[in-house]
Backbone as JSON, one array per atom type, in Angstrom:
{
  "sequence": "MDTELFVAAIRRYVRDAAVEDVIGKLKSPPGRRVLPDKKAKSDWFNGLSEANALHVQHVVEDAVDEAIFGLFAVLDGSRTICEGRFDLTYAGAKQVLLNDPDKIGLNEVFNAAD",
  "N": [[135.89, 66.07, 57.04], [136.03, 62.52, 57.76], [135.26, 59.09, 58.64], [137.89, 57.7, 58.11], [139.66, 59.84, 57.98], [139.4, 60.83, 60.49], [140.25, 58.66, 62.01], [142.95, 58.66, 61.21], [143.98, 60.95, 61.96], [143.61, 60.63, 64.83], [145.42, 58.64, 65.11], [147.79, 59.95, 64.59], [148.04, 62.38, 66.04], [147.28, 61.59, 68.62], [147.87, 58.74, 69.23], [150.66, 58.55, 68.05], [151.85, 60.71, 69.36], [151.46, 60.13, 72.0], [153.05, 57.91, 72.36], [155.49, 58.96, 71.78], [155.87, 60.97, 73.84], [155.79, 59.32, 76.2], [158.2, 57.74, 75.87], [160.1, 59.93, 75.58], [159.85, 60.93, 77.93], [160.63, 58.89, 79.6], [163.49, 58.85, 78.75], [164.25, 61.27, 79.57], [163.27, 62.62, 82.16], [160.83, 65.21, 82.98], [160.99, 68.41, 84.6], [162.23, 70.06, 87.64], [162.64, 68.77, 90.05], [162.5, 65.97, 89.96], [160.77, 62.91, 90.61], [161.65, 60.06, 92.59], [160.8, 57.76, 91.64], [160.48, 58.11, 88.96], [162.83, 58.91, 88.11], [164.18, 56.58, 88.74], [163.15, 54.67, 86.73], [163.92, 56.22, 84.55], [166.5, 56.15, 84.6], [166.94, 53.27, 84.48], [165.73, 52.69, 81.8], [167.54, 54.26, 80.26], [169.82, 52.78, 80.54], [169.63, 50.73, 79.02], [170.32, 48.35, 76.21], [170.3, 49.43, 72.63], [168.76, 47.74, 71.42], [166.98, 46.45, 73.27], [165.85, 48.93, 74.2], [164.39, 49.59, 72.06], [162.39, 47.34, 71.96], [161.12, 48.19, 74.28], [159.67, 50.41, 73.37], [158.16, 49.43, 71.52], [156.54, 47.87, 73.2], [155.26, 50.05, 74.54], [153.92, 51.21, 72.38], [152.21, 49.18, 71.51], [150.55, 49.06, 73.86], [149.28, 51.64, 73.84], [148.12, 51.37, 71.54], [146.14, 49.28, 72.17], [144.47, 50.68, 73.98], [143.6, 52.86, 72.45], [142.07, 51.36, 70.67], [140.39, 50.04, 72.47], [138.91, 52.23, 73.24], [137.83, 53.08, 70.71], [136.33, 50.69, 70.08], [134.22, 50.83, 72.17], [132.98, 53.32, 71.37], [132.1, 52.6, 68.86], [130.35, 50.61, 69.75], [130.69, 47.89, 70.03], [131.87, 47.01, 72.18], [130.36, 47.33, 75.23], [129.71, 49.8, 77.71], [127.46, 50.92, 78.85], [123.96, 51.36, 78.73], [122.29, 52.04, 75.63], [123.76, 53.96, 72.85], [126.68, 55.47, 71.47], [127.08, 58.47, 69.77], [129.23, 59.92, 67.58], [130.05, 62.69, 66.25], [131.21, 64.78, 63.8], [131.22, 68.13, 63.43], [131.33, 70.24, 60.96], [131.55, 71.84, 58.09], [129.56, 70.38, 57.06], [127.66, 68.03, 58.91], [129.01, 65.14, 59.94], [128.59, 61.7, 60.81], [130.8, 59.96, 62.51], [131.03, 57.5, 63.66], [129.28, 55.64, 62.44], [126.87, 53.06, 62.43], [126.3, 51.57, 60.25], [128.24, 51.41, 58.76], [131.74, 50.65, 58.18], [133.62, 50.24, 61.2], [135.07, 52.22, 63.75], [137.14, 51.02, 65.14], [138.13, 48.95, 63.39], [138.96, 50.31, 61.17], [141.16, 51.75, 62.37], [142.71, 49.49, 63.12], [143.15, 48.5, 60.52], [144.95, 50.24, 59.46], [147.54, 49.66, 60.46]],
  "CA": [[136.38, 65.0, 57.97], [135.18, 61.35, 57.44], [135.95, 58.13, 59.53], [139.15, 57.42, 57.99], [140.45, 60.99, 58.27], [139.38, 60.91, 61.89], [141.26, 57.69, 62.63], [144.3, 58.86, 60.92], [144.16, 61.99, 62.88], [144.05, 60.15, 66.23], [146.78, 57.94, 65.07], [149.09, 60.88, 64.38], [147.99, 63.39, 66.92], [147.08, 61.11, 69.91], [148.73, 57.57, 69.34], [152.04, 58.76, 67.98], [152.17, 61.85, 70.34], [151.63, 59.49, 73.42], [154.15, 57.09, 72.31], [156.74, 59.93, 71.77], [155.82, 61.49, 75.2], [156.34, 58.38, 77.23], [159.49, 57.51, 75.63], [160.78, 61.17, 75.75], [159.82, 61.07, 79.6], [161.6, 57.83, 79.91], [164.86, 59.21, 78.49], [164.54, 62.46, 80.22], [161.78, 63.15, 83.11], [160.67, 66.73, 83.11], [160.79, 68.93, 85.89], [163.47, 70.22, 88.35], [162.43, 67.76, 91.15], [162.07, 64.53, 89.49], [160.23, 61.86, 91.78], [162.39, 58.98, 92.7], [160.38, 56.58, 90.76], [160.59, 58.47, 87.55], [164.17, 58.82, 88.06], [164.65, 55.09, 88.7], [162.75, 54.33, 85.5], [164.67, 56.62, 83.54], [168.06, 55.41, 84.72], [166.67, 51.96, 83.86], [165.46, 52.85, 80.38], [168.72, 54.81, 79.55], [170.89, 51.58, 80.58], [169.14, 49.49, 78.04], [170.81, 48.4, 74.92], [169.45, 49.93, 71.73], [167.59, 46.77, 70.98], [166.11, 46.38, 74.32], [165.17, 50.11, 74.15], [163.4, 49.4, 71.05], [161.41, 46.31, 72.5], [160.26, 48.85, 75.25], [159.08, 51.32, 72.53], [157.18, 48.5, 70.88], [155.43, 47.5, 74.16], [154.47, 51.15, 74.58], [153.18, 51.43, 71.18], [151.06, 48.06, 71.82], [149.77, 49.49, 75.07], [148.63, 52.72, 73.35], [147.04, 50.86, 70.48], [145.13, 48.7, 72.69], [143.88, 51.61, 74.67], [142.67, 53.4, 71.43], [141.19, 50.15, 69.86], [139.26, 49.84, 73.23], [137.91, 53.26, 73.05], [136.91, 52.92, 69.42], [135.17, 49.49, 70.4], [133.07, 51.5, 72.86], [132.36, 54.3, 70.55], [131.38, 51.82, 67.83], [129.32, 49.89, 70.25], [131.23, 46.56, 69.99], [132.11, 46.92, 73.65], [129.31, 48.18, 75.79], [129.91, 50.34, 78.97], [126.32, 51.32, 79.43], [122.78, 51.15, 77.95], [122.38, 52.94, 74.62], [124.94, 54.14, 71.86], [127.28, 56.69, 71.32], [127.14, 59.1, 68.24], [130.34, 60.59, 67.4], [129.54, 63.52, 65.02], [131.89, 65.87, 63.17], [130.4, 69.23, 62.95], [132.17, 71.23, 60.12], [130.64, 72.47, 56.9], [128.27, 69.59, 57.2], [127.65, 67.21, 60.06], [129.21, 63.48, 59.59], [128.64, 60.64, 61.96], [131.93, 59.2, 62.26], [130.75, 55.84, 63.96], [128.01, 55.07, 61.76], [126.74, 51.48, 62.78], [126.01, 50.84, 58.99], [129.55, 51.53, 57.9], [132.94, 50.21, 58.93], [133.61, 50.63, 62.53], [136.41, 53.19, 64.06], [138.26, 50.12, 65.52], [138.42, 48.27, 62.2], [139.61, 51.45, 60.45], [142.35, 51.77, 63.26], [143.47, 48.14, 62.85], [143.59, 48.36, 59.04], [146.09, 51.13, 59.13], [148.68, 48.95, 60.84]],
  "C": [[135.28, 63.62, 57.73], [135.89, 60.36, 58.58], [137.41, 57.94, 59.47], [140.15, 58.57, 58.29], [140.4, 61.24, 59.85], [140.46, 59.98, 62.6], [142.73, 58.01, 62.28], [144.79, 60.01, 61.71], [144.5, 61.69, 64.4], [145.21, 59.37, 66.23], [147.77, 58.76, 65.19], [149.13, 61.93, 65.75], [147.73, 62.82, 68.48], [147.81, 59.73, 70.07], [150.33, 58.1, 69.25], [152.38, 59.73, 69.03], [152.51, 61.24, 71.84], [152.9, 58.79, 73.44], [155.44, 58.06, 72.5], [156.82, 60.45, 73.27], [156.3, 60.46, 76.15], [157.69, 58.11, 76.91], [160.4, 58.71, 76.04], [160.85, 61.33, 77.27], [160.65, 60.09, 80.31], [163.23, 58.31, 79.97], [165.06, 60.43, 79.25], [163.35, 63.07, 81.07], [162.0, 64.67, 83.15], [160.64, 67.34, 84.34], [162.22, 69.05, 86.66], [163.59, 69.15, 89.56], [161.75, 66.58, 90.64], [161.8, 63.51, 90.5], [161.24, 60.71, 91.58], [162.07, 57.86, 91.77], [160.6, 56.94, 89.27], [161.95, 58.37, 87.27], [164.87, 57.27, 88.02], [164.27, 54.57, 87.22], [163.76, 54.96, 84.38], [166.05, 56.11, 83.57], [167.88, 54.02, 84.16], [166.67, 52.0, 82.37], [166.83, 53.29, 79.56], [169.96, 53.79, 79.59], [170.53, 50.63, 79.7], [169.99, 49.56, 76.9], [169.93, 48.98, 73.91], [168.41, 48.89, 71.45], [166.62, 46.63, 71.89], [165.18, 47.83, 74.37], [163.98, 50.21, 73.17], [162.41, 48.54, 71.37], [160.55, 47.22, 73.58], [159.25, 49.89, 74.47], [157.97, 50.48, 72.0], [156.04, 48.27, 71.96], [154.53, 48.72, 74.5], [153.51, 51.36, 73.48], [151.99, 50.41, 71.13], [150.2, 48.41, 72.87], [148.67, 50.65, 74.45], [147.67, 52.26, 72.27], [146.02, 50.13, 71.13], [144.08, 49.54, 73.46], [142.79, 52.43, 73.61], [141.69, 52.41, 70.85], [140.06, 49.98, 71.07], [138.18, 50.91, 73.2], [137.3, 53.41, 71.98], [135.86, 51.83, 69.57], [133.97, 50.05, 71.13], [132.23, 52.4, 72.12], [131.59, 53.65, 69.33], [130.14, 50.92, 68.56], [129.43, 48.39, 70.36], [131.54, 46.13, 71.48], [131.42, 47.84, 74.46], [129.91, 48.49, 77.22], [128.55, 50.68, 79.6], [125.11, 51.14, 78.4], [122.78, 52.27, 76.74], [123.43, 52.94, 73.67], [125.46, 55.58, 71.93], [127.29, 57.31, 69.86], [128.28, 60.11, 68.3], [130.4, 61.44, 66.05], [130.76, 64.58, 64.84], [131.08, 66.99, 62.95], [131.39, 70.37, 62.39], [131.18, 71.87, 59.29], [129.39, 71.77, 56.91], [128.61, 68.49, 58.47], [127.93, 65.63, 59.59], [129.45, 62.77, 60.74], [129.7, 59.61, 61.75], [131.91, 57.65, 62.79], [129.44, 55.32, 63.66], [127.92, 53.69, 61.8], [126.58, 50.92, 61.47], [127.27, 50.89, 57.95], [130.54, 50.7, 58.64], [133.2, 50.86, 60.22], [135.06, 51.37, 62.66], [137.51, 52.07, 64.24], [138.75, 49.21, 64.25], [139.17, 49.03, 61.35], [141.18, 51.63, 60.86], [143.25, 50.55, 62.96], [143.87, 47.92, 61.38], [144.69, 49.01, 58.53], [147.28, 50.51, 59.52], [149.58, 48.37, 59.62]]
}
């Protein structure tokens, strides 16, 4: 595992899954007793034209991207939330510092993949 593989995995298993989950729940809220606000959102979304539903999906994608970018910025140290720094280490066959301050940042790798 290296920084690029980590970011690619986050993109696939976190970003893409979050977008699919949100859109899926808009299309069909889970559960037997769907809360009225979730039902209203679903009815609204399902009433949209295909083009407008695609716009909503793009907004969801943008929101998820911004959240992940912000988290990576915190892990990289370019956005501070406290004193000190975070070390994100992958512990496999060998230990790898995924947010090495001397290398390209997680947020930069994430943005480069778009």
